[in-house]
N, C-alpha and C positions, 0 to 999 in steps of 0.2 A: 370429449375426453375429460375425465375428472382428475384433478391434481390437487396436491396439498402444498401450501406455501406459508412462509413466515410473513406475518403482518405485524407492524407496529400500530396499535390502536390508540395509543396516547403516549405522552412523554413518560409514563410510569408503567406501561404494560405492553407486552408482546404475546402473540399467540399463533398457533398453527391453524389455518383455515383450509377446509376443502372448497374447491371452486371448480366451475366449469370453464375449461380452457378455451379461449376464443379460437375459432378456426381461422387459419390463414391459407389463402389460395396457394397451392403447391408447397404448403408448409411441410417441415420435416419434424418428426417426433424424436425427442431426445429423452433417454432415461438417465437421470442424473446419477453420477458416481460421487463427486466431491465438488464443494464450492468453498471458496476462500472467504473468511471474514476479514475485511479491512477495518481493524479495530478502531482506529481513530476516527475515520470518516463515519463509519456505520454507528458508532456510539453517539456522535453528534446528531445524526439523523434520528435515532431512536429517542433522543432527548428533546427533539423539536428545536434544535439550535442551528438550523440552516437559515441564514439571513434572507429575508423576503426578496431582496433584489437579486438573489442568486438562485431562485427557485428554478428558472428555465435552464440555466447552465448546469445545475446539479442533477437534472433529470438523466436517467440512464435507460437504455433499451429495455423494453418489456416491464418497466416499472408500472405500477398501478396505484391509484389514489394520488394523494399529494402530501407535501411536507407539513401540512397543518393537521394531518392524520384523518383517517387511517392511511397507511402507506405500505406497499410491498417494495422492498429495495434490496439491492446487492449487485455485484458486478464482476464476478469471476467464477464461472461454473464450467465443469468438465463432465461430459456424459457420452453415452454410446448411442449410435444411430441404429435404426432397424437393420441396416446392412452390416453391422458390426464395427464400422469405423468409429473412431473416438474424436471428439471435437471440443474446442474451448470457445466460449462466447461470453459476452457481457449479459448477465441475466440475474434476477433476484434469486434468493434461496428457495428452491422448489424441487419436488421430487421427480417430476416429469414435465415436459413443456413442448409446445409446438412453435417453431421459429422459421424464419426465412433462411434459405441456404446462404445468402450473401452475408449473413451475420456470423457465419461459422469460420473458425480456423482449424483445419484438421491437424490433429496432434501427431507428431511423428511416432512410429512404433517403439522407438527406444526411449521415450519419455513416459514414465508411469503416470497414471491418472492423478494420483494425489500430488505428486510433484508438479504436474502440469497446471494445477490450480493456482500456483505461484505466479503464473504468467503476467497477470495485470499489475501486480505490485512490482515484479521485476522490470516491467516496462517503465514504471515510475522511477525506479532506481537507475535504469540505463539512461533515461532522459536527463536525470539529474547529473550523471557523470558527464554527459555531453554539455549540459549548461555550465558545469563547473570547469570544463576543459582540463581535466586532470591530466598531468603530463608525467612521464617517466621521472622518478626521483623526487616528486613532490612530497611535502609533508602535509598530511591531510587529518583533520579532526572530524569525527562524526559524533554529534551530540544528540543523544537519545537512541537507545538500542531497542526500539520497537521493530516490527517486521521490515519496514522500509529502511530504517537505519541499518539493520543487520545486512540487508541485501546491498546497500551502498558499500558498507564495509567489505563485503565479499568481493564486489567488483573492483574496488580500489586495491584490494590485496592481490588481484590478478594482474595489476599493472606493474611492470618491473621497477624495482628499487624504490617504491613508494615507502614513506614512513607513515604508518597509520596509527591513530589512537582513537579509541571509543571512550566516550564520557557518559556516565549515567549516575543518577542518585540512588538507584535501586541496587542493593547488594546482590540480589538474585540475578538481575540483568547483567551485572558486571561479571559474575561467575559464568553465566551462560556465554558471554562474549569471549572470556578467556578459554572456556571449554572448546569453542569453535576455532581457537588459535589466534584471536585478535587481542593485542595489548589493550588494556582497559583500566581506567581510573575514575575515582570519584572526582567531581569538579573541584573540590577543595585541594586536591593533590596536584593539580595541573599547573605548571609554570612554563611549559614549552610554548614556542611561537610557531605558527603553522602558515603555510602558503594559502591554504583555503580551508573552509569549514563547511560541512553540511549540517543544517539544523533540522531535526525531526521530532523534538520532544514536545512541541506545542505548549511550551511554557515560556514566560518572559525571562526567568533566570537562565534557561537553556540558550535562548537567543543571545542574551547578554554575554554569556560565556563564549559563544562563537565569535562575537564581535571583539571581545577583549583579547582573545588568544590568536587572532589572525594578525599577521604582520603587515608591514608597510605595502600599500596598494594590493593588499590581499582581497580575496572574495569570499563572501558568506552566501551560500546557497540556501535559501529558505524553502522548505518543503512542508512545514507544518500548516494545518488548516485549523483555524481557531473558532470558526463558526461565528457566533454572536458575542464571544468573549473579547474583552479589551486586551491589548498587548502594551506593556510598559517597557520602554527601552531607554537607557542612558547613553546619549550620544555626545556628551560634553567633554569627554576625556580624549581618547586616542582616535576616535572615529574619523573626524575631519582632518586633523593634522597629519594622519598617516594615510589619508586618501583611500579609505576602505570602501568596498562596494557590497551592498546587500541586494541580491537578485532573487526573483521568484522562479521556481521550477514547478511545473504542473504538467501532468501527463497528457492532458487532452490536446495539447499543441506540441508538435515536434520542435526540437531545438532549432533556433533560428539559423544556425550555421548549416544545418542539414536539410532544411525545409524545401529548398529548391531542387534537391536530388532524391530525397527519401520520401516514402509514404508510410502509412501505418502498417501495411502488410510487410514491408521490408523490415520494419522495426520488430514486428512480432516474429518474423523468421529468425532474426538475431537472438531474440529471447529464448526461442525453443532450441536453438543451437547450444546456448548456455545451459539450458535445463537438461541436456543429456548427462551432465556431470552430476553424479550422485551426492556431491558435497552439499548441494542445495537441500537435501532431505533434512539436514540438521536445523534448517530454518522453520520447519514445521514441528512445533513443540506440543501441540494439543490437537486432539481429534474429538469432535463433538458429534454424537449420534444425532441425526436429524430430528428424532422425536424429542430430544432434550434441548433443542435450539432456542425455544421461547424462554425456558428457564435460564439459559445461559445469558440472553440479553437482559432479562429482568435482574440479574446479578451484575452484569457489566455496567449498566447505567450508573450504579452507585459505587463503582470503583472497588468492588469486593474481590474482583479477580483481575489479574494483570498478565494475560498470556502474551507470548511473542507472536508466533505464527500459528493461527488457529484455522483448521478446516472442518467443514461439515461432511460427515460420511452418511451416504444415503443407503 
Protein backbone atom coordinates (compact mmCIF):
# COMPACT_ATOMS: atom_id res chain seq x y z
CA UNK A 1 0.00 0.00 0.00
CA UNK A 2 1.36 3.41 -1.01
CA UNK A 3 0.66 6.33 1.30
CA UNK A 4 1.71 9.96 1.54
CA UNK A 5 2.99 11.44 4.80
CA UNK A 6 4.50 14.62 6.20
CA UNK A 7 8.24 14.42 6.88
CA UNK A 8 10.46 16.99 8.57
CA UNK A 9 13.74 16.60 6.70
CA UNK A 10 15.73 19.24 8.60
CA UNK A 11 15.20 22.04 11.12
CA UNK A 12 14.34 24.29 8.16
CA UNK A 13 12.26 22.12 5.82
CA UNK A 14 9.23 19.82 5.67
CA UNK A 15 7.80 17.94 2.72
CA UNK A 16 5.17 15.37 1.72
CA UNK A 17 6.64 12.02 0.71
CA UNK A 18 5.13 8.99 -0.97
CA UNK A 19 6.07 5.81 0.84
CA UNK A 20 5.32 2.12 0.84
CA UNK A 21 3.34 1.37 3.97
CA UNK A 22 4.82 -1.47 6.09
CA UNK A 23 2.49 -4.46 6.26
CA UNK A 24 1.18 -5.46 9.69
CA UNK A 25 -0.14 -8.93 10.38
CA UNK A 26 -3.93 -8.65 10.81
CA UNK A 27 -3.47 -4.90 10.22
CA UNK A 28 -6.40 -2.59 9.62
CA UNK A 29 -6.35 0.00 6.83
CA UNK A 30 -7.54 3.49 7.73
CA UNK A 31 -8.34 6.28 5.30
CA UNK A 32 -7.52 9.55 7.08
CA UNK A 33 -10.16 12.26 7.46
CA UNK A 34 -8.55 14.72 9.90
CA UNK A 35 -5.45 14.98 12.05
CA UNK A 36 -4.78 17.58 14.72
CA UNK A 37 -1.58 19.64 14.80
CA UNK A 38 -0.34 20.07 18.35
CA UNK A 39 1.30 23.40 17.58
CA UNK A 40 3.72 23.76 20.50
CA UNK A 41 5.14 20.23 20.55
CA UNK A 42 5.19 19.70 16.80
CA UNK A 43 6.86 23.04 16.16
CA UNK A 44 9.71 22.07 18.49
CA UNK A 45 10.01 18.68 16.78
CA UNK A 46 10.16 20.38 13.37
CA UNK A 47 12.92 22.68 14.67
CA UNK A 48 14.97 19.82 16.08
CA UNK A 49 14.58 21.14 19.63
CA UNK A 50 13.82 17.84 21.37
CA UNK A 51 16.46 17.28 24.08
CA UNK A 52 18.53 14.18 23.32
CA UNK A 53 17.78 12.55 26.74
CA UNK A 54 14.05 12.67 25.83
CA UNK A 55 14.30 10.98 22.44
CA UNK A 56 12.87 7.68 23.71
CA UNK A 57 10.12 9.28 25.82
CA UNK A 58 8.97 11.52 22.95
CA UNK A 59 8.53 8.70 20.47
CA UNK A 60 4.96 8.11 19.32
CA UNK A 61 3.27 5.11 17.69
CA UNK A 62 3.99 4.74 13.95
CA UNK A 63 6.63 7.46 14.03
CA UNK A 64 9.44 6.92 11.51
CA UNK A 65 12.97 8.29 11.41
CA UNK A 66 14.34 10.05 14.49
CA UNK A 67 14.50 13.47 16.10
CA UNK A 68 17.82 14.30 14.45
CA UNK A 69 15.99 14.15 11.05
CA UNK A 70 14.38 13.07 8.90
CA UNK A 71 11.28 12.31 10.97
CA UNK A 72 7.59 11.51 10.46
CA UNK A 73 5.70 12.73 13.52
CA UNK A 74 2.21 13.52 14.83
CA UNK A 75 -0.24 12.00 17.29
CA UNK A 76 -3.94 12.61 16.77
CA UNK A 77 -5.58 11.19 13.66
CA UNK A 78 -9.17 10.32 12.81
CA UNK A 79 -10.11 8.13 9.87
CA UNK A 80 -12.53 5.57 8.50
CA UNK A 81 -12.03 1.82 8.31
CA UNK A 82 -13.01 -0.38 5.39
CA UNK A 83 -16.15 -1.41 7.31
CA UNK A 84 -17.25 2.22 7.57
CA UNK A 85 -16.47 2.65 11.26
CA UNK A 86 -14.56 5.72 12.39
CA UNK A 87 -11.57 5.55 14.75
CA UNK A 88 -9.10 7.81 16.54
CA UNK A 89 -5.48 6.83 17.11
CA UNK A 90 -2.01 8.19 17.75
CA UNK A 91 -0.39 8.49 14.32
CA UNK A 92 1.67 10.96 12.26
CA UNK A 93 0.06 13.08 9.54
CA UNK A 94 -0.61 10.63 6.70
CA UNK A 95 -3.38 10.14 4.15
CA UNK A 96 -3.87 6.41 4.78
CA UNK A 97 -2.21 3.89 7.03
CA UNK A 98 -2.17 0.30 8.22
CA UNK A 99 -2.37 -0.13 12.00
CA UNK A 100 -3.02 -2.68 14.72
CA UNK A 101 -6.57 -2.83 16.00
CA UNK A 102 -5.48 -2.49 19.62
CA UNK A 103 -4.25 1.05 18.82
CA UNK A 104 -7.73 2.19 17.77
CA UNK A 105 -10.43 3.92 19.77
CA UNK A 106 -13.75 3.78 17.97
CA UNK A 107 -15.36 7.21 17.73
CA UNK A 108 -19.01 7.46 18.82
CA UNK A 109 -21.41 8.20 15.97
CA UNK A 110 -22.51 11.47 17.60
CA UNK A 111 -18.98 12.96 17.48
CA UNK A 112 -18.02 14.39 14.05
CA UNK A 113 -14.62 13.46 12.65
CA UNK A 114 -13.16 16.96 12.76
CA UNK A 115 -14.15 17.47 16.39
CA UNK A 116 -12.89 13.99 17.27
CA UNK A 117 -9.38 15.06 16.26
CA UNK A 118 -9.30 17.20 19.43
CA UNK A 119 -9.25 14.05 21.55
CA UNK A 120 -5.52 13.88 22.33
CA UNK A 121 -5.28 17.52 23.39
CA UNK A 122 -8.50 17.29 25.36
CA UNK A 123 -6.96 14.34 27.22
CA UNK A 124 -4.07 16.65 28.11
CA UNK A 125 -6.47 19.28 29.39
CA UNK A 126 -8.53 16.77 31.37
CA UNK A 127 -5.41 15.32 32.99
CA UNK A 128 -4.37 18.85 33.96
CA UNK A 129 -7.74 19.52 35.58
CA UNK A 130 -7.25 16.37 37.65
CA UNK A 131 -3.66 17.31 38.55
CA UNK A 132 -4.80 20.77 39.60
CA UNK A 133 -7.76 19.33 41.54
CA UNK A 134 -10.03 22.20 40.55
CA UNK A 135 -12.94 22.51 42.97
CA UNK A 136 -16.34 24.19 42.81
CA UNK A 137 -15.92 27.91 43.45
CA UNK A 138 -12.16 28.08 42.78
CA UNK A 139 -10.60 31.15 41.18
CA UNK A 140 -8.55 29.86 38.24
CA UNK A 141 -6.05 31.63 35.99
CA UNK A 142 -5.14 30.15 32.60
CA UNK A 143 -1.97 31.71 31.20
CA UNK A 144 -1.59 31.19 27.46
CA UNK A 145 -4.54 30.77 25.11
CA UNK A 146 -3.22 28.15 22.74
CA UNK A 147 -5.24 25.04 22.07
CA UNK A 148 -4.48 23.30 25.37
CA UNK A 149 -5.04 26.53 27.32
CA UNK A 150 -8.37 27.05 25.59
CA UNK A 151 -9.48 23.48 26.35
CA UNK A 152 -8.49 23.88 30.01
CA UNK A 153 -10.50 27.11 30.11
CA UNK A 154 -13.47 25.25 28.64
CA UNK A 155 -13.31 22.47 31.23
CA UNK A 156 -12.86 24.94 34.10
CA UNK A 157 -15.89 26.87 32.90
CA UNK A 158 -17.96 23.67 33.18
CA UNK A 159 -17.20 23.37 36.92
CA UNK A 160 -19.89 25.17 38.93
CA UNK A 161 -19.19 28.62 40.40
CA UNK A 162 -15.55 28.81 39.30
CA UNK A 163 -14.06 32.25 38.59
CA UNK A 164 -12.01 31.92 35.41
CA UNK A 165 -9.60 34.37 33.79
CA UNK A 166 -7.52 33.85 30.65
CA UNK A 167 -4.24 35.76 30.21
CA UNK A 168 -2.39 36.23 26.93
CA UNK A 169 -0.16 38.89 25.39
CA UNK A 170 -1.67 38.43 21.91
CA UNK A 171 -4.66 40.71 21.28
CA UNK A 172 -6.08 38.28 18.72
CA UNK A 173 -5.98 35.43 21.24
CA UNK A 174 -7.67 37.65 23.84
CA UNK A 175 -10.46 38.45 21.39
CA UNK A 176 -10.86 34.79 20.55
CA UNK A 177 -11.09 33.90 24.25
CA UNK A 178 -13.76 36.54 24.80
CA UNK A 179 -15.67 35.38 21.72
CA UNK A 180 -15.75 31.92 23.31
CA UNK A 181 -17.25 33.46 26.44
CA UNK A 182 -14.14 33.48 28.65
CA UNK A 183 -13.04 36.59 30.58
CA UNK A 184 -9.59 37.53 29.28
CA UNK A 185 -6.93 40.16 30.04
CA UNK A 186 -3.46 41.18 29.02
CA UNK A 187 -0.98 40.26 31.81
CA UNK A 188 -0.35 43.93 32.55
CA UNK A 189 -4.02 44.35 33.50
CA UNK A 190 -4.18 41.51 36.02
CA UNK A 191 -4.12 42.25 39.76
CA UNK A 192 -6.44 39.50 41.02
CA UNK A 193 -5.25 36.61 43.21
CA UNK A 194 -6.14 33.03 42.24
CA UNK A 195 -6.41 29.69 43.99
CA UNK A 196 -4.54 28.00 41.19
CA UNK A 197 -3.08 28.72 37.77
CA UNK A 198 -2.51 26.67 34.65
CA UNK A 199 0.48 27.73 32.57
CA UNK A 200 0.56 26.86 28.85
CA UNK A 201 2.38 29.76 27.16
CA UNK A 202 5.86 28.12 27.12
CA UNK A 203 7.44 31.43 28.12
CA UNK A 204 9.27 32.52 31.28
CA UNK A 205 7.13 35.67 31.71
CA UNK A 206 4.00 33.53 31.45
CA UNK A 207 5.16 31.16 34.16
CA UNK A 208 6.22 34.12 36.30
CA UNK A 209 2.73 35.60 35.98
CA UNK A 210 1.19 32.31 37.10
CA UNK A 211 3.47 32.22 40.16
CA UNK A 212 2.92 35.88 41.04
CA UNK A 213 -0.88 35.82 40.81
CA UNK A 214 -1.42 32.59 42.76
CA UNK A 215 -2.29 33.09 46.43
CA UNK A 216 -1.08 31.56 49.68
CA UNK A 217 -0.45 27.80 49.31
CA UNK A 218 -1.81 28.01 45.80
CA UNK A 219 -0.84 25.64 43.00
CA UNK A 220 0.69 26.36 39.60
CA UNK A 221 0.18 23.55 37.08
CA UNK A 222 2.87 23.70 34.39
CA UNK A 223 1.92 22.17 31.03
CA UNK A 224 4.38 23.97 28.76
CA UNK A 225 7.11 22.04 27.03
CA UNK A 226 10.22 24.12 26.41
CA UNK A 227 12.35 21.63 24.50
CA UNK A 228 15.98 22.75 24.61
CA UNK A 229 15.16 26.32 25.67
CA UNK A 230 16.06 27.62 29.12
CA UNK A 231 13.43 28.88 31.55
CA UNK A 232 14.12 31.83 33.84
CA UNK A 233 11.99 32.23 36.98
CA UNK A 234 12.16 34.66 39.90
CA UNK A 235 11.36 32.82 43.13
CA UNK A 236 12.73 35.35 45.61
CA UNK A 237 9.52 37.25 46.24
CA UNK A 238 6.25 35.55 47.27
CA UNK A 239 6.97 31.98 46.18
CA UNK A 240 8.51 30.61 49.38
CA UNK A 241 6.90 32.83 52.00
CA UNK A 242 3.46 31.97 50.62
CA UNK A 243 4.26 28.25 50.26
CA UNK A 244 3.26 28.01 46.60
CA UNK A 245 3.58 24.80 44.58
CA UNK A 246 4.64 24.30 40.97
CA UNK A 247 3.71 20.88 39.63
CA UNK A 248 4.08 19.25 36.23
CA UNK A 249 1.16 17.86 34.28
CA UNK A 250 1.81 15.65 31.25
CA UNK A 251 -0.65 13.45 29.41
CA UNK A 252 1.45 10.27 29.07
CA UNK A 253 0.78 9.37 32.72
CA UNK A 254 -2.58 9.42 34.45
CA UNK A 255 -3.07 11.75 37.38
CA UNK A 256 -1.65 10.12 40.51
CA UNK A 257 -4.93 10.26 42.43
CA UNK A 258 -6.69 8.22 39.71
CA UNK A 259 -3.92 5.90 38.57
CA UNK A 260 -4.97 2.99 40.79
CA UNK A 261 -8.54 2.98 39.46
CA UNK A 262 -8.39 4.51 35.97
CA UNK A 263 -6.73 3.45 32.73
CA UNK A 264 -6.18 5.23 29.42
CA UNK A 265 -9.30 3.72 27.84
CA UNK A 266 -11.52 5.05 30.63
CA UNK A 267 -9.96 8.51 30.27
CA UNK A 268 -10.51 8.44 26.49
CA UNK A 269 -14.14 7.42 27.03
CA UNK A 270 -14.65 10.53 29.18
CA UNK A 271 -13.02 12.68 26.51
CA UNK A 272 -15.44 11.46 23.86
CA UNK A 273 -18.41 12.01 26.16
CA UNK A 274 -17.25 15.61 26.41
CA UNK A 275 -16.76 15.89 22.64
CA UNK A 276 -20.43 15.18 22.04
CA UNK A 277 -20.90 18.88 22.90
CA UNK A 278 -20.67 21.06 19.78
CA UNK A 279 -19.21 23.88 21.88
CA UNK A 280 -15.79 22.31 21.23
CA UNK A 281 -16.06 23.16 17.52
CA UNK A 282 -15.05 26.72 18.40
CA UNK A 283 -11.61 25.48 19.44
CA UNK A 284 -10.82 24.50 15.84
CA UNK A 285 -9.97 27.79 14.16
CA UNK A 286 -7.93 26.67 11.14
CA UNK A 287 -8.30 23.83 8.63
CA UNK A 288 -5.25 23.03 6.48
CA UNK A 289 -5.60 20.92 3.32
CA UNK A 290 -3.19 17.99 3.53
CA UNK A 291 -1.47 19.04 0.31
CA UNK A 292 -0.55 22.38 1.95
CA UNK A 293 0.72 20.89 5.21
CA UNK A 294 4.45 21.09 4.39
CA UNK A 295 4.12 24.78 3.52
CA UNK A 296 2.26 25.31 6.79
CA UNK A 297 5.14 23.87 8.84
CA UNK A 298 7.72 25.78 6.83
CA UNK A 299 5.95 28.98 7.97
CA UNK A 300 5.18 27.77 11.50
CA UNK A 301 8.87 27.25 12.30
CA UNK A 302 9.54 30.96 12.05
CA UNK A 303 6.50 32.18 13.95
CA UNK A 304 4.80 33.77 10.97
CA UNK A 305 1.47 32.15 11.85
CA UNK A 306 -0.14 31.74 15.27
CA UNK A 307 -3.19 29.47 14.95
CA UNK A 308 -5.19 28.20 17.92
CA UNK A 309 -6.68 24.84 17.00
CA UNK A 310 -5.44 23.62 13.65
CA UNK A 311 -6.53 20.44 11.89
CA UNK A 312 -5.41 18.82 8.67
CA UNK A 313 -8.17 17.84 6.22
CA UNK A 314 -7.46 14.88 3.91
